[in-house]
N, C-alpha and C positions, 0 to 999 in steps of 0.2 A: 503494498501499500504506501504511495507515496505520501508527503509531508500535505498535500492541502487533503486528499483524503481523510486526512487521520483531522488535521484542522475543519473540514467541514464537517464530519462525523464528530467534533464534538464542539461545532457554535451549536449544528442542532438539535443535539442527546441535552445544552443546556436551555433548549425553548425560544432560541433566540429566529429571527424570520432572513439568519441573509451573514453571510463573510463578515460583516461589522461587529457582532454581538451589538453589544448596546447601545452604538452609533451607526445599526443600520438604517433607523429609518430616520437619523439626520442625512444621511449622506442619502439616499433614496430620495427625501423633498429634496436636497438641493440638485439632482441630478433631475428630477421632476422637472423643477424650476426650469432649468435649462431647454430640455427636448419642450418644452410650455412656447420658451422665446424661437429655438430653430425651428418649428416647426411652421409657426409665421410670419421668419422671414428666411428661412435659408431649407429646410426640409420640403423635396419633390414629394404631391403629393398620395395617397394610397391609392392603388396597393400597392407601392416604389418595396423595391426590394431593400431588406437592411438584416446586417450580418454585426452579433455583438460579438468580440472580444475579449474573452474572458467572462462569457457570461452568469457566472458562480449559477446561481439557483432558479436564475432569470427576473430576479424582483424587481431589478432595478429597471434599465432597459427595453429589456426587451418583454418584459410586461406591460408598458405602458404602451410601447411600439403597435403591441397586437391590439392592445385594446382601442388605437389606432386605426387597423385593418391596414397596417404593413402588414406586408410579407418577412415573418420573420426568424432567421437561423441566428444558431447560438454554437460558440465553442467556448472550450475548459480545457482545459488539463485534467482535473479530478473531475472520472466515474460517478463519484459522490454524488458531485454537485452537478453534473450531467442528470442522473437519474433523479433528484432533485425537482429539478426543471420541467421532465417529462411530467410526473406527477402532479407538479402547482400549474401548468396548463392544463393539462388536462381536468383535475378540480374543478377550475374556471372556466371550461369550456370552450379554452381558444385554441387555436392551430400551430403550432411550432414546431421547428423542427431545430433539435440539439444537438450535437455531438463530440465527446472527445476527442482530443488531441489538442499539437502545438499550431499556437498561432506562426510562428517557425518557420512551417512545411503546409502550407494547406493547398497544397494537389487535388485533393479530392473535389475543390470548389475548382470552376470553369474561369479563365481568365473572363474579365468583364462581365460577369456576372451580377455584381449588387451596385444600387443605387447609393448605399450609406453604410461608414462602417461607425462602430462606437466603440470607442475603445472603454470597455468596462473595468474601470483602474489598471490596465493591465500592465503598456507600456513602462511603468515605470519597476513592476517585477520583473522589468527581464534586466539581465545582465549579460557586461561586455558584445561581442558580434551580434547575440541573438536579439536586440535592438533596432539595428541593420536588415535583420531577417526579414521579419517581422513588417516592418515598412516596406521594404520590398513585396510582400505578400499582397498588402494594402493596397498598393499601387496598383500591382497585377489584376488582383481581386473587383475592384473599381471600374464603373463604365465612366467613360467618358460624360463630366460634369460631374460626378460622383461627391458625396460630401464625407468627408472624415474626420470625424468629432474626439480629439483626442483630450484625458481626463486624467491628468497627471501631478502627482504632487512635485512642487520644485518649490527653490531656493532652497538656504542652507536652516539648515536644523538649527529649532528655537531653544528647546526643552532641554535642560540638563542631561535627564536619559536620554534626548533622542543624539544630545551632540557625543555625549560616553560614549557611543555605538555607530559614530561615523568614521570613517574615513577622509581628510579631504584630498587627499594624492588620487582617490580612484572616482568619488564622488561615491560610494557604496555605503549604507546603513549595513550596519554586522550583526547576524544573530548565531551565535557561540561563536563566533570567529569567523563565520561567512558570507559574502555579498547575499544581502537579503533584497535588499531596491537599490535601484537606483536616483541618486536625489541632483539634479543639475538643477543652476540658477535659469530665471527664463527663457535671457537673449540665449544660451547655451542649446536649450529646447526647439528654438526658434528655429537656432541655426541648422540644428540637428534634421529637423523637419523640413527645414530648403534643400540640404545639405541630399536628402533623401529623394526630392523631387516635387515637394509638396510647397505651395508654398498659402500662408497661416496669412486668413481674411481677418479673424475676430479671436480676440484673447481677453477674458476676463479670470482673474485672479482673485480666489478666496484665501482673508485673511485667518489664519489656523496659529494657539498658540504653541503649538510641534514643530510643524514647516508650513507653509502654503500651499495651495492645491488650485493650477491652473485650468479650465479648460477653453480649448484654440479651437478654432471650425477652422479646417483644410480644404485644398483642393487641390485637383496633378495639375502641375504646371504644362501649360501648353510649351508641348518641344522639350521639354525638361530630361536630363538624361542621369541616368540611377547613379549612383557613387556606388564602390566594392566596399562591401563589409566584411 
């Protein structure tokens, strides 16, 4: 069983609604407000096809999109999360397709098959070259004019606890001495997306006591070339 499987099993056993435990409802509220705004400003109309990267149990973006009549797909590294998402959608009478897999290698999805890709707070979980691999896959599966919504930790750690786990040379938060999350300054995050061939059209930053969180609306730049990663 993967670390993520064990974490989801524990979260569910503790009676929480999703990945973030006691903060899950707060995170869902934040994402819901973002999606409400993007529905009017940016998103193509339903039944556009949407993929949530790191969909977890589907409680956040996937559930919102399905209720709006989008064609919803989700991918997550955890079998436990994917099974939970399927169960949740069945209980709600909603249609969604969820599968276990890596966001760095989504060959089971054809090129240009999605209108929207939503980062379910997944990008900051990727370490090293996996980030570039994921971004290349997102570019591959997005249709021309498609929208990529990035939801990522950003900035420097603020709390003493987070600072104690942060390696400033790599930009990684550590857990038990191993890289656990990638934490980048906002300009560096924008540059990373631009290097991957995306144009960042809109950015909003939520300020938190531990680190900040950026929500960024991106589109593939016309004529862009992908950077090797």
